[in-house]
C-alpha positions in Angstrom: -0.1 -0.1 0.1 2.9 2.3 0.8 4.6 1.6 -2.3 0.7 2.6 -4.2 0.9 5.5 -2.3 4.6 6.8 -3.0 4.1 5.6 -7.0 1.2 8.1 -7.2 3.3 11.0 -5.6 6.3 9.9 -8.0 4.5 10.0 -11.4 6.0 11.9 -14.0 3.2 13.7 -15.0 -0.3 13.9 -13.3 -3.9 14.1 -14.9 -4.0 17.5 -13.7 -0.6 18.5 -14.8 0.4 19.7 -18.1 3.3 17.7 -19.8 5.6 20.2 -22.0 4.9 20.7 -25.6 6.7 22.4 -28.5 4.5 24.1 -30.8 6.0 24.2 -34.5 4.2 26.1 -37.3 0.8 25.2 -36.7 0.9 22.0 -34.8 2.7 19.9 -32.4 4.9 17.2 -33.7 5.7 15.4 -30.9 3.3 13.2 -28.6 2.6 14.5 -25.6 2.9 11.4 -23.9 5.8 10.0 -25.7 4.0 7.4 -27.2 1.5 7.0 -29.7 -2.4 7.2 -28.7 -4.3 4.3 -28.7 -7.6 4.8 -31.6 -10.1 2.8 -30.3 -9.8 4.6 -26.9 -9.9 8.0 -28.8 -13.0 6.8 -30.7 -14.9 5.8 -27.3 -13.7 9.6 -25.9 -15.1 11.5 -29.1 -18.6 9.6 -28.7 -18.5 10.5 -25.0 -21.4 12.7 -24.3 -20.2 14.2 -21.2 -16.7 15.4 -22.3 -15.9 15.8 -25.7 -16.4 16.3 -29.4 -19.8 14.4 -30.3 -21.7 17.3 -28.8 -20.6 19.7 -31.5 -19.2 17.7 -34.2 -21.0 14.8 -36.3 -18.7 12.2 -37.9 -19.1 8.7 -39.4 -21.1 7.0 -36.5 -24.1 5.7 -37.5 -24.5 3.9 -34.3 -24.6 7.2 -32.5 -28.3 9.7 -32.5 -28.2 12.8 -31.9 -24.6 13.9 -33.2 -23.8 17.6 -32.8 -24.4 20.6 -35.6 -22.2 23.3 -34.5 -18.6 22.6 -35.7 -17.4 20.7 -38.8 -18.3 17.0 -39.3 -15.3 15.3 -38.7 -15.4 12.6 -41.6 -12.2 12.9 -43.4 -10.2 15.0 -40.5 -7.4 12.8 -40.9 -7.3 13.8 -44.3 -7.9 17.3 -43.9 -5.1 17.9 -41.1 -1.9 16.0 -39.7 -1.7 14.5 -36.1 0.5 17.5 -35.6 -2.4 20.0 -36.5 -4.9 17.7 -34.9 -2.8 17.9 -32.2 -2.6 21.4 -31.4 -6.3 21.8 -32.3 -7.0 19.9 -29.2 -4.8 21.3 -27.4 -5.7 24.9 -27.9 -8.3 25.5 -30.5 -8.4 29.6 -29.5 -5.0 29.7 -31.1 -6.6 29.3 -34.6 -9.8 30.9 -33.5 -9.8 33.2 -30.5 -13.7 33.3 -30.9 -14.3 29.7 -31.3 -16.6 27.8 -28.8 -14.7 24.7 -29.0 -12.9 24.3 -25.6 -8.8 24.5 -25.0 -8.9 20.8 -24.0 -5.2 20.5 -22.4 -4.4 24.5 -21.6 -4.7 25.8 -17.5 -4.2 28.9 -17.5 -6.2 32.2 -19.0 -9.2 30.9 -19.6 -12.7 32.3 -18.4 -16.0 30.7 -17.6 -14.1 27.8 -16.5 -16.5 25.0 -14.7 -15.9 24.6 -11.2 -14.7 20.6 -11.5 -12.2 22.1 -14.4 -10.7 25.2 -12.1 -6.6 24.6 -12.7 -6.6 21.6 -14.7 -6.9 20.6 -18.6 -10.0 19.1 -19.2 -8.6 15.9 -21.3 -5.2 14.1 -19.9 -1.9 13.8 -22.4 -3.1 10.2 -22.8 -6.6 11.1 -23.8 -5.5 14.0 -26.0 -3.4 11.4 -27.8 -6.3 8.7 -28.1 -8.4 11.5 -30.0 -5.4 12.7 -32.4 -4.8 8.6 -33.1 -8.4 8.2 -33.8 -8.9 11.2 -35.8 -6.1 10.1 -37.8 -7.9 7.4 -38.8 -10.9 9.2 -40.3 -10.0 9.1 -44.0 -13.2 9.6 -45.8 
């Protein structure tokens, strides 16, 4: 038990901490976690109504009713953007359009109207960002 508690304090990156990243051009070339994400987990995150994409976006998800219509369809996202570009759009969409309604999923500073549960921490973890990037990159049609 003591080892488990110690491990939680010595973990290199807790869920509410931001991993460092470098923006190059219009993207973040390197994975936030140092490893590729899992596309299957990313798909599940995209379709989760409680946190992410499907509330505003639609896409090639025939099993999902009531898809969003406030943002572009995600069909072909992997053709329109590279993994690097997708990563930066998830991390900080306001970088491209300060008036966007898309949340900055991996920022914790300079934000306004932040829900109490998300104050001082990102909406998604670095691993979740990578999982979503991996999935969106597979949407080629």
